[in-house]
C-alpha positions in Angstrom: 96.3 172.5 59.7 97.9 169.8 61.9 95.7 167.0 63.1 95.5 166.4 66.9 96.2 163.0 68.5 92.5 162.1 68.6 91.9 162.8 64.9 95.0 160.8 64.0 93.8 157.9 65.9 90.3 158.0 64.3 91.2 158.8 60.7 94.5 157.1 60.4 95.8 160.1 58.4 99.4 161.1 58.6 99.9 164.8 59.5 101.6 166.9 56.9 103.4 169.0 59.4 106.9 168.0 60.7 106.4 169.7 64.1 104.5 168.6 67.2 101.1 170.3 67.2 99.7 172.6 69.7 97.6 170.6 72.1 94.2 171.6 73.6 94.3 172.5 77.3 92.0 169.4 77.9 94.6 167.2 76.4 97.4 168.7 78.5 95.3 168.3 81.5 94.7 164.6 80.8 98.5 164.1 80.3 99.4 165.8 83.5 96.6 165.3 86.0 97.7 161.7 86.8 100.7 163.1 88.7 98.2 164.1 91.4 97.8 160.4 92.4 101.5 159.5 91.9 102.7 162.3 94.1 100.2 161.3 96.8 102.3 158.2 97.1 105.6 160.0 97.0 104.4 162.7 99.4 103.2 160.2 102.0 106.5 158.4 101.6 108.6 161.4 102.0 106.5 163.2 104.8 105.8 160.1 106.8 108.7 157.7 106.2 110.9 159.1 109.0 108.0 159.1 111.3 107.1 155.5 110.5 110.6 154.1 111.0 111.3 156.0 114.2 107.8 154.9 115.5 108.6 151.2 114.9 112.0 151.6 116.6 114.6 152.7 114.1 117.8 154.4 115.6 117.7 158.1 114.5 121.5 157.9 113.7 120.7 155.0 111.2 117.9 156.7 109.3 120.1 157.2 106.3 120.1 153.4 105.6 116.4 153.4 105.0 116.4 156.6 102.9 119.0 155.1 100.5 116.5 152.5 99.3 114.0 154.8 97.5 116.5 156.6 95.3 118.4 153.4 94.6 115.2 151.9 93.3 114.6 154.9 91.1 118.1 154.7 89.6 117.5 151.1 88.6 113.8 151.2 87.5 113.4 154.5 85.6 116.2 154.0 83.0 114.9 150.5 82.3 111.3 151.7 82.0 112.5 154.4 79.6 114.6 152.1 77.5 112.1 149.4 77.0 109.1 151.7 76.6 111.0 153.4 73.7 110.4 150.2 71.7 106.9 149.3 73.2 104.2 149.9 70.6 100.9 148.0 71.1 97.2 148.6 71.3 97.6 150.1 74.8 100.2 152.6 73.7 103.8 153.1 74.2 104.2 154.3 77.8 100.7 153.5 79.1 101.3 149.7 79.5 103.8 150.4 82.2 101.3 152.5 84.1 98.8 149.7 83.8 101.3 147.4 85.7 102.8 149.9 88.1 99.6 151.5 89.6 98.0 148.4 91.1 101.3 147.2 92.6 102.0 150.6 94.1 98.5 150.7 95.6 99.0 147.3 97.3 102.4 148.3 98.8 101.0 151.5 100.1 98.5 149.5 102.1 101.3 147.4 103.5 103.9 150.0 104.5 102.2 151.8 107.4 101.4 148.3 108.9 105.1 147.5 109.3 104.7 147.6 113.1 101.4 145.8 113.2 102.4 142.2 112.6 103.8 141.4 116.1 107.5 141.7 115.1 108.2 143.8 118.2 109.4 147.4 118.8 112.8 148.0 117.2 113.1 144.3 116.1 115.1 143.4 113.1 112.1 141.7 111.5 110.0 144.9 111.8 112.7 147.1 110.4 113.4 144.7 107.5 109.7 144.5 106.7 109.5 148.3 106.6 112.7 148.5 104.5 111.6 146.0 101.9 108.2 147.5 101.7 109.5 151.0 101.1 111.8 149.6 98.4 109.0 148.0 96.6 106.8 151.0 97.0 109.4 153.1 95.4 110.0 150.6 92.6 106.3 150.5 91.7 105.8 154.3 92.1 108.7 154.9 89.8 107.1 152.6 87.2 104.0 154.8 87.5 105.9 158.1 87.3 108.0 157.5 84.2 105.1 157.3 81.7 103.8 160.7 82.9 107.1 162.3 82.3 107.8 160.6 79.0 104.5 161.5 77.2 105.4 165.1 77.7 108.6 164.6 75.8 106.7 162.5 73.2 103.7 164.7 72.5 104.2 168.4 73.7 105.9 171.0 71.6 108.5 173.5 73.0 106.0 176.4 73.2 103.8 174.3 75.6 106.5 172.4 77.4 106.9 174.8 80.3 103.1 174.9 80.6 102.9 171.1 80.6 105.8 170.7 83.1 104.4 173.3 85.5 100.9 171.8 85.3 102.3 168.4 86.0 104.3 169.6 89.0 101.3 171.7 90.2 99.0 168.7 90.1 101.8 166.8 91.8 101.9 169.4 94.6 98.1 169.3 94.9 98.4 165.6 95.4 100.9 166.4 98.0 98.5 168.7 99.7 95.9 166.0 100.1 98.4 163.4 101.1 100.2 165.4 103.7 97.2 167.1 105.3 95.4 163.8 105.6 96.8 162.7 109.1 96.0 166.1 110.6 92.4 166.2 109.2 91.8 162.6 110.3 92.9 163.5 113.8 90.4 166.3 113.8 87.7 163.8 112.9 88.6 161.6 115.8 90.9 159.0 114.2 93.6 158.0 116.7 96.9 159.8 116.3 98.7 157.6 118.9 99.1 153.9 119.0 100.7 151.2 121.1 104.5 151.3 121.2 106.0 150.2 117.9 102.8 150.7 115.9 102.0 153.4 113.4 98.9 155.6 114.3 95.6 155.0 112.5 95.8 158.5 111.0 98.8 157.6 109.0 97.5 154.2 108.0 94.2 155.7 106.7 96.2 158.4 104.8 98.1 155.7 103.0 94.8 153.8 102.2 93.2 156.9 100.7 96.4 157.6 98.7 96.4 154.1 97.2 92.8 154.6 96.0 93.5 158.0 94.5 96.6 156.7 92.7 94.5 154.0 91.1 91.7 156.3 90.0 93.9 159.1 88.6 96.1 156.6 86.7 93.1 155.1 85.2 91.9 158.5 84.1 95.1 159.2 82.2 95.2 155.7 80.6 91.6 156.1 79.3 92.1 159.8 78.2 95.4 159.9 76.5 95.9 158.4 73.0 99.6 158.2 72.3 101.0 158.7 68.8 101.5 155.6 66.7 105.0 155.1 65.2 104.4 156.8 61.8 102.9 159.9 63.4 105.6 160.0 66.1 108.4 159.8 63.6 106.9 162.5 61.4 106.4 164.9 64.3 110.0 164.3 65.6 111.5 164.6 62.2 112.8 161.0 62.2 112.8 158.1 59.9 110.3 155.5 61.2 113.0 152.9 60.8 114.9 154.6 63.6 112.1 153.5 65.9 112.6 149.8 64.9 116.3 149.5 65.0 118.2 147.8 67.8 118.4 150.2 70.7 121.9 151.1 72.1 122.8 150.0 75.6 122.2 152.5 78.5 125.9 152.8 78.9 126.3 153.8 75.2 123.6 156.4 75.6 125.3 157.8 78.7 128.5 158.2 76.7 126.7 160.0 73.9 124.4 162.1 76.1 123.9 165.8 75.3 125.9 168.3 77.3 122.7 169.4 79.1 122.4 165.9 80.6 125.6 166.5 82.6 125.2 170.3 83.2 121.7 170.0 84.7 122.6 166.9 86.6 125.5 168.8 88.2 123.0 171.4 89.5 120.6 168.7 90.7 123.4 167.3 92.8 123.0 170.2 95.2 119.2 170.5 95.0 118.3 166.9 95.7 121.1 166.5 98.3 119.2 169.3 100.2 115.7 167.9 99.8 116.8 164.4 101.0 117.6 166.0 104.4 114.3 167.8 104.5 112.5 164.6 104.1 114.7 162.7 106.5 115.0 165.2 109.4 112.0 167.6 109.2 109.8 165.8 111.7 112.6 165.5 114.2 113.8 169.0 113.6 110.3 170.5 114.2 109.8 168.2 117.3 113.1 169.5 118.7 112.7 173.2 117.9 108.9 173.6 118.6 107.9 170.7 120.9 111.2 170.3 122.6 111.2 166.5 122.3 113.2 163.8 120.6 111.0 160.9 121.8 109.2 159.4 118.8 106.6 157.7 121.2 105.6 161.0 122.7 102.5 163.0 121.9 104.6 166.0 121.1 106.6 164.1 118.5 103.5 162.7 116.8 102.1 166.3 116.9 105.2 167.5 115.1 104.7 164.8 112.5 101.2 166.0 111.9 102.4 169.6 111.7 105.1 168.7 109.2 102.2 167.3 107.1 100.5 170.6 107.3 103.7 172.4 106.4 104.2 170.1 103.5 100.6 171.0 102.5 101.6 174.7 102.7 104.6 174.0 100.6 102.5 172.3 98.0 100.0 175.2 97.8 102.7 177.7 97.4 104.2 175.6 94.7 100.9 175.3 92.8 100.3 179.1 93.0 103.9 179.8 91.8 103.5 177.2 89.0 100.2 178.6 87.7 101.1 182.3 88.0 104.8 182.3 87.1 106.3 179.2 85.7 103.5 178.3 83.3 104.3 181.7 81.5 108.1 181.1 81.4 109.8 181.7 78.1 112.5 179.2 77.0 115.3 181.9 77.3 114.3 182.6 80.9 114.7 179.1 82.3 118.2 179.6 83.9 117.0 182.8 85.6 114.0 181.1 87.2 116.2 178.1 88.1 118.5 180.4 90.1 115.7 182.2 91.8 114.0 179.0 92.8 117.1 177.4 94.3 117.9 180.6 96.2 114.5 180.9 97.7 114.8 177.3 98.9 118.2 177.9 100.5 116.7 180.8 102.5 113.7 178.7 103.5 115.9 175.7 104.7 118.1 178.0 106.8 115.0 179.7 108.3 113.6 176.3 109.3 116.8 175.8 111.3 116.4 179.1 113.0 112.7 179.3 113.8 111.2 177.9 117.0 107.6 179.0 116.4 105.0 176.6 115.0 103.2 179.2 113.0 106.2 181.1 111.7 107.4 177.9 110.0 104.7 178.5 107.4 106.9 181.2 105.8 110.0 179.2 105.0 107.9 176.3 103.8 106.3 178.6 101.2 109.8 179.4 100.0 110.6 175.6 100.0 107.5 174.8 97.9 108.4 177.5 95.3 112.0 176.0 95.2 110.8 172.4 94.8 108.5 173.2 91.9 111.0 175.4 90.2 113.9 173.1 90.3 111.9 170.3 88.8 110.1 172.3 86.1 113.2 174.1 84.9 115.5 171.1 85.1 113.3 169.0 82.9 112.7 171.9 80.4 116.4 172.6 80.1 117.2 168.9 79.6 114.4 167.9 77.2 115.0 170.9 74.9 118.3 169.2 74.0 116.7 165.8 73.0 115.7 165.0 69.4 113.1 162.3 70.0 115.4 159.4 69.6 115.7 157.2 72.7 113.8 159.9 74.6 112.3 157.5 77.2 115.8 156.0 78.0 117.3 159.4 78.4 114.5 160.5 80.6 115.0 157.5 82.8 118.8 158.1 82.9 118.3 161.7 83.8 116.4 160.5 86.9 119.8 159.2 88.1 120.7 162.9 88.6 117.8 163.0 91.0 118.4 159.7 92.8 122.3 159.8 93.1 122.4 162.9 95.1 119.9 161.5 97.5 122.0 158.4 98.0 125.1 160.6 98.5 123.2 162.6 101.0 122.1 159.5 102.9 125.6 158.1 103.0 127.1 161.4 104.0 124.6 161.7 106.9 126.5 158.9 108.7 129.3 161.3 109.1 127.5 164.7 109.1 124.8 163.8 111.7 127.4 163.1 114.5 129.5 166.0 113.3 126.6 168.5 113.9 126.0 167.0 117.3 123.2 164.7 116.2 121.1 167.8 115.6 118.2 167.3 113.2 117.7 171.1 112.8 121.3 171.4 111.9 121.0 168.9 109.1 118.3 171.1 107.6 120.8 174.0 107.7 123.3 171.8 105.8 120.6 171.4 103.1 120.1 175.1 102.9 123.8 175.7 102.2 123.7 173.0 99.5 120.8 174.9 97.7 122.7 178.1 97.8 125.7 176.4 96.2 123.2 175.1 93.6 122.5 178.8 92.6 126.1 179.2 91.7 126.2 175.9 89.9 123.4 177.0 87.4 126.1 178.9 85.6 127.5 175.7 84.0 124.3 175.1 82.1 124.3 176.2 78.4 120.6 175.9 77.3 120.0 175.0 73.6 117.1 177.3 73.0 118.6 180.3 74.8 121.8 179.9 72.6 119.6 179.8 69.4 117.6 182.8 70.5 120.8 184.8 71.2 122.1 183.9 67.8 118.9 185.0 66.0 118.9 188.3 68.0 122.5 189.0 67.0 
């Protein structure tokens, strides 16, 4: 019988099996729960970033500039973390040392970001906007340092039979973190925390939401660091059917790895071009779109606009709950040969949800499309990573996971740059930008046809 990771660490024995073992649910939980805290950071960033920058005086037509920075940071950081962690083997582990560094830095920056308008720079001043821009850049840099270890340990330690379970759990915990993060300003308002502030300053509800998020990020990251014992080189090599010397040889450059990337890298990344293009517009324009459609205002200093910001937090919470339910009931049971089917279904539901947001003018009816959007968001991440990682062989896995993240970040950059032309073209209508995102997701449904999954091909060959 194969030894589990804890037994290997305590006995020093080398497992006889050449396949990754089946992990206990407690072990899978420890590997995936930390995403709860990581996504609190990303959810606060995505749900409140547009609100923060418009509150401190950013021109709505120039919001794309600020939204270029986070994905740009991800494109730089995640491949580097993956590349260097592939050769990091010390007493703290292989991936965990980077989490030890990233989590405290991310927490500090989370405290600074909502205070961008509180240092006396002045409403709409260049100093205030630059402070916010650099803070969001460093927040994304540090958050990406935290994110990568959680993704890479699944590829390192989870077998194919449990991979859909692990990815769906990770994304479900991610969405639960999003629930807490995005509902926080609304709940704090109910408890009497001020949801309005002097012109140019971010309300206290948003500040305290970020403070809470910073604390949770630290605690959940610490739990994973203390609970997960990574495989040492000999065990890792045996499980991945590698020669241990392969782990010690000089690593190829990132460019060399890109040129030798498996087909799945390019095929799934092509689909992600449409998916993440769409979600960039959701994050950028949702507060403004809801304010325009429901509260009939475009003034970021008005009570109506701030109420729309809080309601978008609630809708993001609804989105996250729908994603968790979908992940636990459906995606955790997905078989490898069903991944393309669920990918299509998820993107299609998201496209319908986006277009419905454009059309709906009722506060409460918006709950329905955001349920569809939540299902789409979870599905497109779970199935994309499952389809890609099934094509990897364990060599340079961290570097490839980091490079694969470029397929998430690049579409966001493209969307932000395109917004400079698209936003004026649609009459500077934020609801119309959400509609554009919906069309992109529906195109993504068609794009799934280019993917040729490794395991599905093998299954078909066996059945024939």
